[in-house]
C-alpha positions in Angstrom: 94.6 128.7 116.1 93.7 125.4 117.7 95.7 122.1 117.7 94.7 118.7 116.6 96.8 117.1 118.9 95.2 115.1 121.7 92.8 112.3 122.1 90.1 112.7 119.2 87.4 111.6 121.6 87.8 114.4 124.0 88.3 117.3 121.4 85.3 119.8 121.5 85.4 122.7 119.1 84.1 125.7 120.5 82.8 128.5 118.5 81.6 132.0 119.9 82.8 135.7 119.1 81.8 136.4 122.9 85.6 136.4 124.7 84.0 136.1 127.6 81.5 132.9 126.5 84.4 131.4 125.0 86.6 131.4 128.4 84.0 130.6 130.8 82.7 127.8 128.7 86.3 126.5 127.6 87.3 126.2 131.3 84.0 124.4 132.3 84.9 121.7 129.5 88.8 121.3 130.5 87.6 120.7 134.0 86.0 117.6 132.7 88.7 116.3 131.0 88.1 117.9 127.2 90.6 119.5 125.1 89.1 122.5 123.6 89.4 124.2 120.2 88.4 127.6 120.6 87.5 130.1 118.0 86.1 133.4 117.9 85.7 133.2 114.2 83.2 130.5 112.9 84.6 131.0 109.2 88.3 129.9 110.8 86.6 127.2 112.9 85.0 125.7 109.5 88.2 125.9 107.5 90.0 124.1 110.3 87.6 121.5 111.4 88.7 118.5 109.0 92.1 119.1 110.5 90.6 119.6 114.4 88.2 116.6 113.7 86.4 117.4 117.1 84.1 115.1 118.7 81.4 117.9 118.9 80.8 121.4 118.1 79.5 124.1 120.4 78.5 127.2 118.6 77.1 130.5 119.8 73.5 131.0 117.3 73.9 134.5 116.9 77.3 136.0 115.6 77.8 139.0 113.3 79.5 137.6 110.6 78.2 134.1 110.4 75.2 132.7 112.4 75.1 129.5 114.1 72.6 128.2 111.6 75.2 128.4 109.0 77.8 126.7 111.1 75.5 124.0 111.5 74.9 123.4 108.1 78.8 123.6 106.9 79.6 121.0 109.8 77.3 118.7 107.9 78.1 119.5 104.4 81.9 119.6 105.2 82.2 116.1 107.0 79.1 114.2 105.7 78.5 111.0 107.8 81.2 111.6 109.8 79.9 115.2 111.3 79.8 115.6 115.0 77.4 116.7 117.1 76.6 120.2 117.1 74.9 121.9 120.0 74.1 125.9 120.1 74.3 128.4 122.5 71.8 131.3 122.8 70.9 134.0 124.6 67.0 132.8 124.2 65.1 129.9 123.1 63.5 131.6 119.8 61.2 128.9 118.9 62.0 129.6 114.9 65.4 129.8 115.2 65.7 126.4 117.5 63.5 124.6 115.2 65.6 125.5 112.3 69.0 124.4 114.0 67.4 121.0 114.7 66.0 120.8 111.2 69.9 121.3 109.7 71.4 118.8 112.3 71.6 120.6 116.1 71.3 117.8 118.6 70.7 120.1 121.7 71.0 123.6 122.7 72.4 125.7 125.8 71.1 129.1 127.2 73.5 131.9 128.2 74.9 132.2 131.0 75.6 128.5 130.5 75.3 126.3 133.4 78.3 123.9 133.9 76.2 121.0 135.2 73.8 121.4 132.3 76.7 121.8 129.9 78.0 118.4 131.0 74.8 116.6 130.7 74.1 117.7 127.4 77.5 117.3 126.0 77.7 113.6 127.4 74.4 112.5 125.9 75.3 114.4 122.8 78.6 112.2 122.7 76.9 109.0 123.8 77.3 106.4 120.8 73.8 105.6 119.7 71.9 105.2 116.3 70.5 108.2 114.9 66.9 108.7 114.4 66.1 108.7 111.1 63.7 111.8 111.0 64.7 113.4 114.3 66.0 117.4 113.1 64.6 116.4 109.4 60.8 117.1 109.2 61.1 117.8 105.4 61.8 113.9 104.5 59.1 111.5 105.1 59.1 108.0 106.8 59.0 106.4 103.2 60.1 107.0 99.9 58.3 104.6 97.1 58.7 101.2 98.4 61.3 102.0 100.8 61.2 102.6 104.7 63.6 104.8 106.0 65.4 103.5 109.5 68.4 105.3 110.5 70.2 108.6 109.2 73.9 107.2 108.4 75.1 110.4 106.9 73.9 113.9 105.6 75.3 116.8 103.9 74.5 120.0 101.8 73.2 118.1 98.9 71.9 114.9 100.3 70.9 112.5 103.3 71.5 109.0 103.5 69.5 106.7 105.3 69.7 102.8 106.2 66.5 101.4 104.3 64.4 98.3 104.0 62.4 97.9 101.0 59.0 96.2 101.1 59.1 92.5 101.0 62.7 92.3 101.9 64.8 92.0 105.0 68.1 93.4 103.8 69.2 96.7 105.0 70.4 99.0 102.1 71.8 102.3 101.9 69.4 105.3 100.4 70.7 108.6 99.2 67.8 111.2 98.9 68.3 114.7 97.9 67.2 117.8 99.7 63.5 118.8 98.5 64.5 122.6 98.5 67.4 121.6 96.1 65.2 120.2 93.4 64.4 123.2 91.6 68.1 123.8 91.0 68.9 122.3 87.5 72.4 122.1 88.2 71.9 120.2 91.5 69.4 118.0 89.8 72.4 117.5 86.8 74.7 116.8 89.6 72.5 114.1 90.9 72.0 112.7 88.0 75.5 112.3 86.5 76.4 110.5 90.4 73.7 108.2 89.6 74.8 107.5 86.1 78.2 107.0 87.3 77.6 104.5 90.0 74.9 102.8 88.0 77.8 101.9 85.3 80.4 100.6 87.3 80.3 97.0 88.6 83.3 95.8 90.7 83.3 94.3 94.1 85.5 96.8 95.4 82.7 99.6 94.8 79.6 100.2 96.7 76.8 98.0 94.7 73.9 100.1 92.6 70.8 99.0 93.6 67.8 101.3 92.2 67.1 104.7 91.4 63.7 106.8 91.3 61.8 109.7 92.1 58.9 109.7 94.6 56.7 112.9 94.7 59.2 115.7 95.2 62.0 113.3 96.6 64.8 112.1 94.1 66.9 109.1 95.5 68.9 106.3 94.5 69.5 103.2 96.6 73.0 101.3 97.0 74.6 98.3 99.3 74.8 99.2 102.9 78.3 98.7 104.5 78.3 97.9 108.1 81.9 98.3 108.8 81.7 102.3 108.5 84.4 104.4 107.1 88.3 104.8 107.3 87.8 108.5 109.1 85.8 106.7 111.7 88.0 103.7 112.3 91.1 106.3 112.6 88.8 108.8 114.9 88.0 105.3 117.3 91.2 103.7 117.2 94.1 106.2 116.4 97.2 105.3 114.5 97.4 102.1 112.1 99.9 99.9 111.8 102.4 99.7 108.6 100.2 96.3 107.7 97.3 98.0 107.8 98.4 100.8 105.7 99.8 98.4 103.0 96.4 96.8 102.9 94.7 100.0 102.3 96.9 101.0 99.6 96.5 97.4 98.0 92.2 97.0 98.3 91.7 100.4 97.5 94.0 100.2 94.5 91.7 97.6 92.6 88.1 99.6 92.3 90.1 102.8 91.5 92.0 101.0 88.7 88.6 99.8 87.5 87.5 102.9 87.2 90.2 104.3 85.4 89.9 101.6 82.9 86.5 102.8 82.5 88.0 106.2 82.0 86.7 107.7 85.0 89.1 109.4 87.8 87.2 109.4 91.2 88.4 113.2 92.4 87.5 112.5 95.8 89.1 109.9 97.4 89.5 110.6 101.2 89.1 108.7 104.5 85.3 109.7 104.7 84.8 107.8 101.4 86.9 104.8 101.9 84.0 102.2 103.6 84.5 98.5 105.0 82.2 95.8 104.1 81.2 93.3 106.7 84.6 91.2 106.1 86.6 94.1 107.0 87.7 94.8 103.1 87.8 98.6 101.5 85.1 99.7 99.5 85.1 102.8 97.7 82.1 104.9 97.6 80.8 108.6 96.7 81.0 109.3 93.3 79.2 112.8 93.0 82.8 114.4 92.1 83.8 111.6 89.9 84.2 112.6 85.9 85.6 110.7 82.7 88.8 112.0 81.9 88.0 112.8 78.3 84.6 114.1 79.1 84.0 117.4 77.0 80.3 117.6 77.6 78.4 119.9 79.8 80.5 121.6 82.6 78.4 122.5 85.7 79.1 125.7 87.6 81.1 125.4 91.0 82.6 122.1 89.8 84.5 121.7 92.7 87.1 118.9 92.6 87.3 117.4 96.0 88.8 118.2 99.7 91.9 120.1 99.5 94.2 117.9 101.8 93.4 115.2 99.5 94.3 116.8 96.4 97.3 116.7 94.2 99.1 120.0 93.8 99.0 120.2 89.7 94.9 119.9 90.5 94.8 123.2 91.7 96.8 124.9 88.6 95.2 122.8 85.7 92.5 120.9 84.3 94.7 118.6 82.4 95.6 116.1 85.1 95.4 112.3 84.9 94.1 109.4 87.3 97.3 109.3 89.4 95.5 112.2 91.4 93.4 109.5 92.7 96.7 107.6 93.7 98.0 110.9 95.2 95.1 110.9 97.5 94.9 107.6 98.4 98.8 108.1 99.8 97.3 110.8 102.2 94.8 108.5 103.3 97.3 105.9 104.4 99.6 108.6 106.0 96.9 110.0 107.9 96.2 106.4 109.1 99.5 105.8 110.4 99.6 109.3 111.9 96.1 108.8 113.3 95.3 112.4 112.2 95.7 114.7 109.1 99.3 115.0 108.0 99.0 119.1 108.2 97.8 121.0 111.2 97.3 124.6 109.5 96.8 126.8 107.8 93.4 127.8 109.0 91.7 129.0 105.9 91.2 126.9 102.5 92.8 129.5 100.4 96.2 129.4 102.3 96.0 125.7 102.9 95.6 125.1 99.1 98.6 127.9 98.6 100.8 125.9 101.1 100.0 122.5 99.1 101.0 124.1 95.8 104.1 125.7 96.9 105.5 123.0 99.5 103.4 120.0 99.1 102.5 117.9 102.4 105.1 117.4 105.3 107.3 114.6 104.5 106.3 111.5 105.6 110.0 110.6 107.2 109.3 113.9 109.1 106.5 112.8 111.1 106.7 109.2 111.0 110.0 108.8 112.8 109.2 105.2 113.8 107.7 103.8 110.5 109.7 101.6 108.4 111.9 102.8 105.7 110.2 100.5 103.1 106.8 102.2 103.7 108.1 105.8 104.1 109.6 105.3 100.3 106.3 104.4 99.2 104.2 107.0 100.9 106.8 109.8 99.3 106.5 108.3 95.6 102.7 108.4 96.1 103.1 111.9 97.2 105.7 113.0 94.7 105.5 114.4 91.2 102.5 113.1 88.9 105.4 111.4 86.8 106.9 109.6 89.8 103.6 108.2 91.0 102.3 104.9 90.2 100.3 105.3 86.9 98.2 102.7 87.5 96.7 99.8 89.7 99.0 97.3 88.8 101.9 99.1 89.3 100.8 100.3 93.0 99.8 96.5 94.1 103.5 95.9 92.6 105.0 98.6 94.6 102.9 97.2 97.8 104.4 93.8 97.0 107.8 95.0 97.2 107.5 97.0 100.3 106.4 94.2 102.2 109.1 92.0 100.9 111.5 94.6 102.3 110.0 94.8 105.6 
């Protein structure tokens, strides 16, 4: 199993069931100064991707248990807008395979046996900071949807893709989320998307992304929200590394406000994580992505496979009962602050989701004081309260803000 230690911008996830190729390509990458996270099992690699947080993924396209197309798809679905570039490796350049790989989000490919110079050139190009083309690799989506012109793809997942977009007659960029056309035949997928739209449209708070519009254009279901140029907390951690106690307290304080507002509306977010915490152009935290939000007293339709967030950020009680309260959002926010201080996720294993859930249920996360030896005691105490049993966590946003204020005074 690979280790998440090391500089995130130089960490490459390498996936290939061929041990020889794994060794040869891994050696070439290390010669160029990259840290390699090698996996001969693609399922294990995907289960660990949120921990490794690689700058890029290089995957074999033809493996017996899970092919490279599935790897490309899963990387996009699991990490969304923060998904790293994926390069494919193949013994041939079959047109249909490569076309599908690019459609799913792959940025380049290499032929076996891999040429070391070509590997370096293509990887450097994939890691070069630049805006993504709005349509490269996504031929199923048009250049315009309704009266919106799509500009750059800024996020994508298994359900939808997010673009910066400009409305006819306006110069203000917005974020347009459009559902993948092939999913519109699924009643369940449409209900999920509709519930997400309804939740966002019903909320109005400066700490939440603003709802702008929604609609259907031909076979494309979409909605539009405010565009936040500051990126996400996950991206900030990957680019800057560990944050300061002051930054962690600011995160807790600012994110508590929109969460508290949601809770007063009877809604629990259920998916608070670094990828869903955004920054506006003033550097303030804004909460987004309401695909898993649910009313606490909602006894209506229950969608199949109604998954409740990313395991690392879920409170232990979520795995054992459906009768949890809004404090699970504060637990998740505490994990985000913990990750900000560490500069990486606070747990480096196990590699598969089932084992990870089992570890969290049995033992919880590592105690902050065990991994943050230099952090101030009051900050550690606040984190441990947030990560503790539900009855010991702050139960309201006001209580969390008060705890943050007391922590500041104690520093």
